[in-house]
N, C-alpha and C positions, 0 to 999 in steps of 0.2 A: 780469775774474776773476769779478768777482760774480755774472754768471749762471751760470758753472761751477759757483762753491759754491751757489747755488740749485738747481740741479736735483740736487745730490746729496742731499738728504734725500729726495727723490721717489722718487728710485731704488732707495735703500733700502726706501724705504715697500713699492716697489711688490715688492721681493724678498721682504719679509716676508709679506705678504700671498700671495703665490704659495705661499710654502712652507707657510703656514698651510691652502691651499687644500687644497695634497695631500695634506698630513698628516691632513685631514678626510673626504676620499676615500678613504682606506687605511684609517681605522679604522673605517667604515662595516663592521656587521655583514650578512652573506648572508640574504636571505630563506630561512626553513625552508617547506615544505609537506606537510601534513598530509592523511588521507583519514580519511572512516567507514566506509570500506567493509570488511566483515567475513571474518575469513581464514577460508578453503574448505578448510582442510586434511582434515577430516576428508570421510567418502564420499558424493557426494548422497545423496538420498533416490531411491528407483527410480521411474521415471514409470511411469503406470498408461495403461491404452488403454481409452477415451480418455482422454486429457493433462487434469489438471486445469487450468482457465485462470482467470488470476489480470488484472484490470487495475489496476497501481499510478497512481493519478492524481498529477499533479503536487501537492508538500507545500508546504504555508501555514508559514511560520514568521514569528516577529513581525520589523518595520521595522528596532529595533534590532541585530540581527545578523544582517538579510538583507544579505551581503555577503561579500566571500573574506578578508577582515582577521579575527582573532580579537577578539572587545571580551569583554574583561576586567569585574569586577565588584572592587571593592572592600569590600562592606559596608557602605559610610558615604552610596549612593544615588549613587556615580559610578562611572564606566565609564571604561576606555581602549580607543582602538582600535588593534593594535598592527600596524604596517604591518611587523613583519620574522619574523611568526607567523603563518599564513595556513595556509586551504584549499584544496585542490587548487581548488575550484572553488565556486561558491554556495552556502551554505550549505542553499537548500532542494533544487538539485541534490544535494549531497553525503548526505542524508537520503534522500529518492527513492529514488538510485542504491543505498544501502545495505539500503533493506527491499528492494526489487524482488532482488535479489542473493540475499538472507537467506530470502526465502520460495520463489525459485524451488530454489535449494539445499538449504532443510528440508523441503519440500513436495515435492517433484518437480515444481514447477510450471511453467507457461510463462507468461510475463510478455505479454499480447498489446496492449497500450494502444498503440493505433493501428494497431494492425493487423486488417486484415479477419478476420470468421469467420462462419461459420454464424450464423442469427438464432434459430436452435433450438438451441444448444450452449448449456449453461449454465457462467457465467463467475460469476466473486466481483470487483465493484468494488470495489477499496480507497480509500478519502478518509484524509487524514492533516492535521489543524491543530496545527501544535506552538504551544502558548502558552506555555513556560517552557521559557530555555535557558542556564541560568547557568553561567558559567565563573569559578572562583577557584582562580587556581593555589597548590598545597600546601595546598587549603582543602577545596573540595567541590565538585563540580559537581549541576545541578537539573536535572530536565527532566519536562515534563508535556505530553501528549498528547492533544486528543480526536480519535478513528479511529472511522472505521465501517466495515463489510462488507455491500454490498449483491449481495444474489443476483438475477443475471437469466440469462431472462426473469422478469420476476414484480416485486415489490418489498418483497419479506420483505430489514427490513434489520435488525443489530445494531450498536448506536451503544453505545461504550464510554469509559473512560476512563485512560490510564494514567499515573504517577505517581510519581520513580526520584528521590532523593537518595543521592549516593553520596559518603564523605568520599576526596579523593584526595589522593598526594604525588609526589615528583620531577617538579615543573616541568610545564614543556608537557607532556612524556610519557607522566606520569601523566594531566594533565588530558583527553588527547585518550583515552587509554585510557578514561577514566571515562565520556566521551560516547560510544565506541564499544558498550561494555559496554549502556549506556543503551538505545542506537537497539538492539543485538541483544535485549535483551529487551524491547521495544514489538515487534519482528518475531515474536517468539516469541509475543507474546499475539495478535499479529493473525493468525497462521499457524493458532493454537487456535479462536480463531473461526471463520478460514474451515472445518476441518477438521468444528466441531460443526456449522454453518450446513450443508454438504455432507451430513454423517451423517443429519439428519434430512428433508432432502430427498430421500435414496436411500431411506431408512426409509418415506416416503411415498409414493413410486412404487412401492416393491415390493406395498407393503399394499394400494392400492386396485385392482390388475387382480385380486386375490384375492375382493376384495369384491362385484365389478359381474361377474367371468366369467360365471356363470350367465344373467345377465340378456342381455351380449353373445352366448352362443350361442343364446339363444332368437330375438334378433333377428334374427340371420343363418343360422337354419337355417328356414327355412318349409316347411309340409308341403309332400309332392309331391303335385300333382292328377292327375287321368286322360290319360293321354296325349291323350285326344280334343278337350280344351278345356284353355286356361292357367288356371293358379290364380285369378288374379284374376276371370276370368270364372266358375267354379264359387261362388265367394264371392259374387258379385254378384247371380246366380240365385239362390243359395240366402237371401240377402237378401231379393230382391225375394218369393220365393216365402212367406216367415214375416213381412214387414212389420217386420223388426227392423235394423239396421243392423251394421255391422263397424267396427269398431275398428284403425285400422292398429298395427302392432306399434311397441313404444318403439324409438330410435334410439341404439344405443350410444355417437353422438357424442357425444351431448349428457350424457353422464357427465362431471363436471369435479372435478379435484382438490379436497381440502378446504384451508380454509387451511394456510400453513406455519408450524409454531410453531417462533417463533425461541429459541431457545437462550438461559441469561443470562451475561452479560460474567464474562469470567475475571476472578481477583482479584489486579487491577493496582495496587494501591495498595501501595508498601512505604516 
């Protein structure tokens, strides 16, 4: 009989532990996933011909927040990694995809990153380094990024900084909306930079042919020599008779465009 009495507490303990385990599993919250992708309910900007080409390079973010889980700050030097509130992808991919979508929609552009294009086709390479991505639910979001737009072919580069801080409410929904607005404003600043650089480049290309047009015509329209002898032979004979030399006309191929004037940064600190 003693062995039976000794086994009873063990069976009861197992039943209690099993019940506690089941209760714990039943009470675990479901994970929720969020995205920084913008709403594109408004019509996209018309696409011009030839299309405006952009290359949104992979975005850099601080290592502390480079994960799917949301990293929350409490304002006292402590952070919490929330396992149940996550981004739909790693944070660098979320920011990069949101920027690509916004620029393509707002500018009517094509993002040709990792897509072959003609070497001579103008394109604008976008680099973004996020330096601050703070999340404080029911308090604020803070976002700082250094970005550049480089026109290729060539090396004309616009480098700027966007720094934003916004109060937020309504828990995680308000927190995500605050970050989405910050990324949308960053895309707007980058878009303004692309359009400004593109406008300067177009104005330069339109102005230079008008300035060098007469030279190009003179270089490509030599005088017609008599049919009895080529122009080069006639010029050589006259040179030999007079003892002077004949200079070759300047070539229009030697004409080069002046350096591209880089426009100023938008006012991006708010």
